[in-house]
N, C-alpha and C positions, 0 to 999 in steps of 0.2 A: 346184413342185418345183425344187430347185436344180439347176444345171448339173452334169453328172457330173464334168468336169473341176476344179470347186471342191471343195477337200478340206474336209470337215468335221472338228471335233474327234475324233469317233468314229472317223472312216476313219483319220486320223493315229495314234490310239492303236492301233487294230486293226493297222494296218501295222507299228508300232513293236513291237508284241508278236510278230508273226510273224517280224519280223528278229531279235529276240532269240532266239526259239525255234530259229530256224535257227542262230544262231551258237552257242548252247548245245548244239544237237545235234552240230554239228561238233566241238565240244571233247569231246563225249561219245564220238563215234566215234574220237577220237584218243587216248582212253584215260583222260580226265579224268571219273572217277566222281562228283566233287563237283558236277558241273553237273546231275546227275539232278533234284534238286529245283528248281533254277532253271528248267529246261526245262519240267517239269510246270506250274510257276507260270505261264510265258509262254504255254503253250498254254491253260491254264485261263483266263487273262485274256482271250485272243483269243476264246475260246468264249463267255464271259460277254458280251463286247461285241457278238458277232454275234447272240446270243439276245436281248440288251437293245435293239439297234437294227437289226433286220433290213432295214428299209425303207431305212436309210442305207448299209448295207454291201452290199446285193444288186447294185449296179451298174445298177439300172434308173432 
């Protein structure tokens, strides 16, 4: 098992999707409705990665 502090590509992609989703969510809350689809995409990608690589993203 890899050391938990060593970032795998799956962890990096998952973290990137969550950061994007957070940024899109802030834009939505500021009134930019055009970010709704982008936010949904980023959340969807993060969920897909979590489902595909649960052992790498669980933090165990």
